[in-house]
C-alpha positions as CSV (number, residue, x, y, z in Angstrom):
1,M,84.3,35.2,142.5
2,A,81.9,36.8,140.0
3,S,79.6,38.1,142.8
4,R,82.6,39.7,144.5
5,F,83.6,41.4,141.3
6,R,80.1,42.7,140.7
7,S,80.0,44.1,144.3
8,F,83.3,45.8,143.7
9,V,82.0,47.4,140.5
10,R,78.9,48.7,142.2
11,R,80.9,50.2,145.0
12,L,83.3,51.9,142.5
13,A,80.3,53.3,140.6
14,L,78.7,54.6,143.8
15,L,82.0,56.3,144.8
16,V,82.3,58.0,141.4
17,C,78.7,59.3,141.6
18,V,79.3,60.7,145.1
19,T,82.5,62.3,144.0
20,L,80.8,63.9,141.0
21,L,78.0,65.2,143.1
22,A,80.5,66.7,145.6
23,L,82.3,68.7,142.9
24,P,81.1,72.3,142.5
25,A,79.0,73.2,139.5
26,H,80.6,75.1,136.6
27,A,80.7,78.7,137.7
28,A,78.7,81.2,135.7
29,T,80.5,84.1,134.0
30,V,80.1,87.8,134.7
31,R,81.5,90.2,132.2
32,L,82.8,93.5,133.8
33,L,83.0,96.7,131.7
34,S,84.4,99.9,133.2
35,V,83.6,103.5,132.1
36,E,85.3,106.4,133.7
37,G,85.0,110.0,132.4
38,V,82.7,111.6,129.9
39,I,80.3,109.5,127.9
40,G,81.3,110.0,124.3
41,P,81.8,108.1,121.0
42,A,84.8,106.1,122.4
43,S,83.0,104.9,125.6
44,A,79.8,104.1,123.5
45,D,81.8,102.0,121.1
46,Y,83.6,100.2,123.9
47,L,80.3,99.4,125.8
48,M,78.4,98.4,122.7
49,R,81.1,96.1,121.4
50,G,81.6,94.7,124.9
51,L,77.9,93.9,125.3
52,A,77.8,92.3,121.8
53,R,80.7,90.0,122.7
54,A,79.0,89.1,126.0
55,I,75.9,88.1,124.1
56,E,78.0,86.0,121.7
57,D,79.8,84.3,124.6
58,K,76.4,83.8,126.4
59,V,77.6,85.2,129.7
60,Q,75.1,85.3,132.6
61,L,75.5,89.0,133.5
62,V,77.2,92.2,132.3
63,V,78.2,94.7,134.9
64,I,79.0,98.3,133.9
65,E,81.2,99.9,136.5
66,M,80.6,103.6,135.9
67,D,81.9,107.0,137.1
68,T,80.9,109.8,134.8
69,P,79.9,113.5,134.9
70,G,77.7,113.1,131.9
71,G,78.2,113.0,128.2
72,L,76.8,113.4,124.7
73,D,73.2,112.7,124.0
74,T,73.8,110.6,120.9
75,S,76.4,108.4,122.6
76,M,74.1,108.0,125.7
77,R,71.2,106.9,123.5
78,D,73.3,104.4,121.6
79,I,74.3,102.8,124.9
80,I,70.8,102.7,126.1
81,K,69.5,101.1,122.9
82,A,72.1,98.4,123.2
83,I,71.1,97.7,126.9
84,L,67.3,97.6,126.1
85,A,67.9,95.2,123.2
86,S,70.3,92.9,125.1
87,P,69.2,89.3,125.9
88,V,71.8,89.3,128.6
89,P,70.9,91.2,131.9
90,V,72.9,94.4,132.5
91,A,73.7,95.8,135.9
92,T,75.1,99.3,136.1
93,Y,77.2,99.9,139.3
94,V,78.3,103.4,140.2
95,S,81.6,102.8,141.8
96,P,84.1,103.3,143.5
97,K,83.2,105.4,146.6
98,G,83.1,109.1,145.6
99,A,82.0,108.3,142.0
100,R,78.9,109.7,140.4
101,A,76.4,108.9,137.6
102,A,75.4,112.5,136.7
103,S,73.5,113.5,133.6
104,A,73.9,110.8,130.9
105,G,74.9,108.4,133.6
106,T,71.5,108.7,135.3
107,Y,69.8,107.7,132.1
108,I,72.0,104.7,131.7
109,L,71.4,103.7,135.3
110,Y,67.6,103.9,134.8
111,A,67.8,101.8,131.6
112,S,69.7,98.9,133.2
113,H,68.1,95.8,134.5
114,I,69.8,96.3,137.8
115,A,70.8,99.7,139.2
116,A,73.3,99.7,142.0
117,M,75.6,102.3,143.7
118,A,78.5,102.2,146.1
119,P,78.3,104.2,149.4
120,A,79.2,107.9,149.1
121,T,78.2,108.1,145.4
122,N,75.5,110.2,143.8
123,L,73.4,110.5,140.6
124,G,71.1,113.0,139.0
125,A,71.4,116.5,137.4
126,A,70.1,115.2,134.1
127,T,68.9,118.5,132.5
128,P,70.0,118.8,128.9
129,V,72.0,121.9,128.0
130,E,71.2,123.9,124.8
131,L,74.1,124.7,122.6
132,A,75.0,128.0,121.1
133,P,73.3,129.0,117.8
134,G,74.9,127.3,114.9
135,G,76.1,124.4,117.0
136,H,75.7,120.7,116.4
137,A,72.2,119.3,116.8
138,D,73.4,116.7,119.3
139,R,72.8,118.1,122.8
140,P,75.1,117.1,125.7
141,A,73.7,116.8,129.2
142,K,74.5,119.1,132.0
143,P,77.2,118.3,134.6
144,D,76.3,117.4,138.1
145,T,74.9,120.2,140.3
146,D,72.6,120.1,143.3
147,T,71.1,123.5,142.6
148,P,67.6,123.3,141.1
149,A,66.8,125.3,138.0
150,P,65.2,128.6,139.1
151,S,62.7,128.5,136.2
152,P,61.9,126.5,133.1
153,P,63.9,127.5,130.0
154,A,62.5,130.4,128.1
155,D,63.8,129.4,124.7
156,A,61.5,127.2,122.7
157,K,64.2,124.9,121.5
158,A,65.5,124.5,125.1
159,R,62.0,123.7,126.3
160,K,61.6,121.0,123.6
161,A,64.9,119.5,124.7
162,V,63.8,119.3,128.3
163,H,60.4,117.9,127.5
164,D,62.0,115.3,125.3
165,A,64.5,114.3,127.9
166,A,61.8,114.1,130.7
167,A,59.6,111.9,128.6
168,Y,62.6,109.7,127.7
169,I,63.7,109.1,131.3
170,R,60.1,108.6,132.5
171,G,59.7,105.9,129.9
172,L,62.9,104.2,131.1
173,A,61.7,104.4,134.8
174,E,58.3,102.9,134.0
175,L,60.0,100.1,132.0
176,R,62.2,99.1,135.0
177,G,59.7,99.9,137.7
178,R,61.7,102.7,139.2
179,N,60.7,106.1,140.6
180,A,59.5,108.0,137.5
181,E,58.5,111.2,139.5
182,W,62.0,111.7,140.8
183,A,63.5,110.9,137.4
184,E,61.5,113.7,135.8
185,R,62.6,116.1,138.6
186,A,66.2,115.2,137.8
187,V,65.6,116.4,134.3
188,R,63.5,119.5,134.9
189,E,65.1,120.7,138.2
190,S,68.6,119.2,138.0
191,V,68.2,117.5,141.5
192,S,70.7,114.9,142.7
193,L,70.6,112.0,145.2
194,Q,73.2,110.2,147.2
195,A,73.2,106.4,147.3
196,S,71.2,105.8,150.5
197,E,68.5,108.2,149.5
198,A,68.3,106.7,146.0
199,V,67.5,103.3,147.5
200,A,64.9,104.7,149.8
201,L,63.1,106.5,147.0
202,K,63.3,103.4,144.7
203,V,65.5,105.2,142.2
204,I,68.0,102.3,142.4
205,D,67.8,98.7,143.5
206,L,70.5,98.4,146.0
207,V,73.7,99.7,147.6
208,A,76.8,97.5,147.5
209,T,80.2,98.2,149.1
210,D,82.1,96.5,146.3
211,L,81.7,94.2,143.3
212,D,81.7,91.0,145.4
213,D,79.0,92.4,147.7
214,L,77.0,93.3,144.6
215,L,77.2,89.8,143.2
216,R,76.2,88.3,146.6
217,Q,73.1,90.6,146.9
218,I,71.8,89.9,143.4
219,D,72.3,86.1,143.6
220,G,69.0,84.5,142.9
221,R,67.4,87.6,141.6
222,V,64.9,87.0,138.8
223,I,65.3,89.3,135.8
224,H,62.5,89.8,133.3
225,L,63.7,90.1,129.7
226,D,61.7,90.2,126.5
227,G,59.5,87.1,126.7
228,A,61.8,85.3,129.2
229,T,63.0,85.3,132.8
230,V,66.5,84.7,134.0
231,S,67.4,83.7,137.5
232,L,70.9,85.0,138.4
233,D,73.5,82.7,140.0
234,T,76.3,85.0,140.8
235,R,77.5,84.0,144.3
236,N,80.4,82.0,142.9
237,A,80.5,83.6,139.4
238,A,83.8,84.0,137.6
239,V,84.4,87.7,136.9
240,E,86.0,88.6,133.5
241,R,87.2,92.2,133.3
242,V,87.3,93.5,129.7
243,A,89.6,96.5,129.2
244,P,89.3,98.8,126.2
245,D,91.2,97.5,123.1
246,W,93.3,99.5,120.7
247,R,90.3,100.7,118.7
248,S,88.6,102.1,121.8
249,R,91.8,103.7,123.0
250,L,92.4,105.3,119.6
251,L,88.9,106.7,119.5
252,A,89.4,108.0,123.1
253,V,92.5,109.8,122.0
254,I,91.1,111.2,118.8
255,G,87.8,112.1,120.5
256,D,89.6,114.4,122.9
257,P,88.7,117.9,121.8
258,N,92.2,119.2,122.3
259,I,93.7,116.4,120.2
260,A,91.0,116.9,117.5
261,Y,91.7,120.7,117.5
262,I,95.5,120.1,117.0
263,L,94.9,117.5,114.3
264,M,92.7,119.8,112.4
265,L,95.2,122.6,112.5
266,L,98.1,120.3,111.5
267,G,96.0,119.1,108.6
268,I,95.2,122.6,107.4
269,Y,98.8,123.8,107.6
270,G,100.1,120.6,106.0
271,L,97.8,121.1,102.9
272,I,98.7,124.8,102.7
273,Y,102.4,123.9,102.6
274,E,101.8,121.3,100.0
275,F,99.8,123.7,97.8
276,A,102.6,126.3,98.2
277,N,105.3,123.8,97.3
278,P,103.7,121.2,94.9
279,G,105.5,117.9,94.8
280,M,106.7,117.8,98.5
281,L,104.1,115.0,99.0
282,F,104.9,114.4,102.7
283,P,103.2,117.5,104.1
284,G,100.2,116.8,101.9
285,V,99.8,113.2,102.9
286,V,100.3,113.9,106.6
287,G,98.1,117.0,106.4
288,G,95.3,115.1,104.7
289,I,95.3,112.3,107.3
290,C,95.4,114.7,110.2
291,L,92.6,116.8,108.7
292,L,90.3,113.8,108.1
293,L,91.0,112.4,111.7
294,G,90.3,115.9,113.2
295,L,87.1,116.4,111.2
296,F,86.0,112.8,112.1
297,A,86.5,113.6,115.8
298,L,84.8,117.0,115.6
299,Q,81.7,115.7,113.7
300,V,80.7,113.5,116.7
301,M,81.2,116.5,119.0
302,P,78.8,119.4,119.7
303,I,80.8,121.9,117.6
304,S,79.7,125.3,116.4
305,Y,80.1,125.7,112.7
306,A,80.3,129.5,113.1
307,G,83.4,128.9,115.3
308,L,84.9,126.5,112.8
309,A,84.3,129.1,110.0
310,L,86.0,131.8,112.1
311,M,89.0,129.6,112.7
312,I,89.4,128.9,109.0
313,L,88.9,132.6,108.1
314,G,91.6,133.5,110.7
315,I,94.1,131.1,109.2
316,V,93.4,132.4,105.7
317,L,93.9,136.0,106.8
318,M,97.1,135.2,108.6
319,I,98.5,133.4,105.5
320,S,97.4,136.2,103.3
321,E,99.5,138.7,105.3
322,A,102.6,137.0,103.9
323,F,101.4,137.5,100.3
324,I,99.6,140.8,100.5
325,P,101.4,143.5,102.5
326,S,98.7,145.2,104.7
327,F,100.9,146.6,107.4
328,G,99.7,143.9,109.8
329,A,95.9,144.5,109.3
330,L,95.2,141.1,107.8
331,G,97.5,139.3,110.3
332,V,96.0,141.0,113.4
333,G,92.4,140.4,112.0
334,G,93.3,136.8,111.4
335,I,94.6,136.3,114.9
336,I,91.4,137.8,116.4
337,A,89.2,135.6,114.2
338,F,91.2,132.5,115.0
339,V,91.1,133.0,118.8
340,I,87.3,133.8,118.8
341,G,86.6,130.8,116.6
342,S,88.7,128.5,118.8
343,V,86.7,129.7,121.9
344,M,83.4,129.1,120.1
345,L,84.4,125.8,118.4
346,I,83.1,123.5,121.2
347,D,80.4,125.3,123.2
348,T,79.3,123.0,126.0
349,D,79.5,122.9,129.8
350,I,80.5,119.2,129.9
351,P,83.8,118.8,131.7
352,G,86.5,117.7,129.3
353,Y,84.8,119.0,126.2
354,G,86.1,122.6,126.1
355,I,89.3,123.9,124.5
356,P,91.3,125.6,127.3
357,W,93.0,129.0,126.9
358,M,96.3,127.3,127.7
359,L,96.0,125.6,124.3
360,I,94.4,128.3,122.3
361,V,96.9,131.1,123.1
362,P,100.1,129.1,122.2
363,V,98.5,127.8,119.0
364,A,97.4,131.3,118.0
365,V,100.9,132.7,118.6
366,A,102.5,129.8,116.7
367,S,100.1,130.3,113.8
368,A,100.9,134.1,113.7
369,L,104.7,133.4,113.7
370,F,104.2,130.9,111.0
371,S,102.3,133.3,108.9
372,F,104.5,136.4,109.4
373,F,107.9,134.7,109.3
374,V,107.9,131.3,107.7
375,A,105.5,132.2,104.9
376,G,107.3,135.5,104.4
377,M,110.7,133.6,104.1
378,A,109.1,131.3,101.5
379,I,108.1,134.3,99.4
380,K,111.5,135.9,99.6
381,A,113.1,132.6,98.6
382,R,110.9,132.6,95.5
383,L,112.1,136.1,94.6
384,R,115.8,135.2,94.7
385,P,117.7,134.7,91.4
386,I,117.7,131.3,90.0
387,V,121.1,129.5,90.6
388,T,120.4,126.1,89.1
389,G,118.9,124.7,85.9
390,A,118.7,126.1,82.4
391,E,117.2,129.5,83.6
392,Q,120.3,130.3,85.6
393,M,122.3,130.7,82.3
394,I,120.5,133.9,81.5
395,G,122.7,136.8,82.5
396,A,125.8,134.6,83.1
397,A,129.2,136.0,82.3
398,G,131.5,134.3,79.8
399,E,134.8,134.7,77.8
400,I,135.2,134.3,74.0
401,L,137.6,131.5,73.1
402,G,138.4,132.6,69.6
403,D,137.6,135.4,67.1
404,L,134.1,135.1,65.7
405,E,131.9,136.9,63.2
406,H,128.6,135.5,64.2
407,E,129.1,132.1,65.8
408,G,131.9,130.6,67.8
409,W,132.9,129.2,71.2
410,A,132.9,130.7,74.7
411,R,133.6,129.6,78.2
412,V,130.6,130.1,80.5
413,H,130.5,128.7,84.1
414,G,133.6,126.7,83.3
415,E,132.1,124.9,80.3
416,Q,132.5,125.4,76.6
417,W,129.3,126.6,74.8
418,R,128.5,127.3,71.2
419,V,127.6,131.0,71.2
420,R,126.0,133.4,68.7
421,S,126.5,137.2,68.6
422,R,125.1,140.0,66.6
423,V,128.4,141.8,66.5
424,P,131.9,140.5,65.8
425,L,133.9,139.6,68.9
426,K,137.6,139.0,69.5
427,R,139.3,136.3,71.5
428,G,139.2,137.1,75.3
429,S,136.2,139.4,75.0
430,L,133.9,139.3,78.0
431,V,130.2,138.7,77.2
432,R,126.9,138.2,78.9
433,V,124.3,135.5,78.0
434,R,121.0,137.1,76.9
435,A,119.1,134.1,75.7
436,R,119.4,130.3,75.1
437,H,118.3,128.4,72.1
438,D,118.7,124.7,73.0
439,L,122.5,124.2,73.1
440,V,123.4,127.6,71.5
441,L,123.7,130.7,73.7
442,E,123.0,134.1,72.4
443,V,125.5,136.6,73.9
444,E,126.3,140.3,73.8
445,P,129.4,142.3,74.9
446,D,129.6,142.8,78.7
447,K,129.9,146.6,78.7
448,E,130.5,146.8,82.5
449,H,133.7,144.7,82.3
450,T,134.9,145.7,78.8
451,H,138.6,146.7,78.8
452,V,139.3,150.3,77.7
């Protein structure tokens, strides 16, 4: 009996072991981040925080699905620093079909541990663009173009920017073992490549039709990290897509140049209204918040301080028109300065980072109307006679209620007041208030309505 029980136990244990071995191993996790549009502060914040969370969660691979025309230099470099310092492998995948990794996207692609593209995509055109004089020091990269530059930049500052960008991307290429010569041409000559040519020239590692194809192709690939190697197991990996959270969406909204432009103007006008009408509070609070948000957004953009100064000067001139009659000279000058400053405010060729005329013209017209009419009406309202409070008693008409020598009673505005007069007055005499001393009114005969 005991031997039969031991035999049953051995068979049961063998069955459990076989069952456990037949079960699939725990699938590795791949974290998917998506970037579409211009590389800016919002996309940089989203990618950097997404990569930091992936490191905390110890995922096997981070895939950045990208479609971008370029972006700001500082945002691009922040993303690249995060990729280079990451202990988790990063694969940048230019997708879907028809997407591109132009300008800043090319640098990010070169910095990634794995560079992949979908069919009918392209990369390149990584020449930095010099800003107008007085602009922000951060230089955005040029949008995609297949036309090589006819000659090197003549300006010393532009040459320094090109040399710096060429050395930067060459260093990334040598670090990842990719084509450094073509990378430098992409900076100096703005050349571009399609996906199939990029693989042939060893600019990227592979072409994948979709994300599943990408994970199949890189399965088993060995990635060399700082002091360690990682063998990818992605064939049955679980893909976790991380969408931008509220903070990233808020930064994306505020970071839009058009929104920043409107916020700044709302802030300026709100503060002007508060200063003109102290105690309103609401315009001042809303204006201060809008101004700070607008300035925060503009300080991470390639703005021209000359354009910003012209805008503020234009607003001041238009407001001054309501206070200082100049037969329209200040107002017209303010409109001209405001429009020129708005055009100059963000001077870059990056798509999505310019302020269109369709926004500038209506805002300029609205500002002019505000200055000429609204501010003018406020001044006229201030010049009207006071009809409430203690001051409105001066000049008010009244009737004496009894004969008086120097002091007595009178009815003013339907109320009885103690009055004082320099001349004797009879009952029923009409008087005018000339002064007020606490609760005593000083009156004089109303000559215009005195009965003959």
